[in-house]
C-alpha positions in Angstrom: 0.0 0.0 0.0 1.4 3.5 -0.9 0.7 4.8 2.6 3.0 2.2 4.2 5.7 2.9 1.7 5.6 6.6 2.4 5.6 6.0 6.2 8.7 3.8 5.7 10.4 6.7 4.0 9.4 9.0 6.8 10.9 6.5 9.3 14.2 6.5 7.3 14.2 10.3 7.4 13.8 10.2 11.2 16.9 7.9 11.3 18.9 10.3 9.1 17.9 13.1 11.4 19.1 11.1 14.4 22.4 10.4 12.7 22.9 14.0 11.9 22.3 14.9 15.5 25.0 12.4 16.6 27.4 13.9 14.1 26.7 17.3 15.4 27.7 16.2 18.9 31.0 14.8 17.6 31.9 17.7 15.3 31.8 21.0 17.1 32.9 23.2 14.2 29.9 22.3 12.1 27.5 21.3 14.9 25.1 24.2 14.4 24.8 23.5 10.6 24.3 19.8 11.2 21.6 20.5 13.9 19.8 22.8 11.5 19.9 20.1 8.8 18.7 17.5 11.2 15.7 19.6 12.2 14.8 20.2 8.5 15.0 16.4 7.8 12.9 15.7 10.9 10.3 18.2 9.9 10.1 16.7 6.4 9.5 13.3 7.9 6.8 14.6 10.1 5.1 16.4 7.2 5.1 13.1 5.3 3.4 11.4 8.2 0.8 14.1 8.5 0.2 14.0 4.8 -0.4 10.2 4.9 -2.7 10.7 7.9 -4.8 13.5 6.3 -4.9 12.3 2.7 -4.9 8.5 3.2 -6.5 8.1 6.6 -3.6 6.3 8.3 -0.3 7.2 10.0 1.8 6.5 13.0 0.1 5.9 16.3 0.6 9.5 17.5 -1.3 10.8 14.4 -4.3 8.4 14.9 -4.8 9.1 18.6 
């Protein structure tokens, strides 16, 4: 189902965001830039989840509750 595929991509984006946060902790000179990118990726993932919930009637548990 397309909704599940989109939600899987959102999950991947959340993992990328987490990885960028870890890199930010390890690399002080570019920490701020990595944190900003991490937030943007996380926001994109959340938007995908909301899009699925609104347009396709399903999403992660936090959207359906």
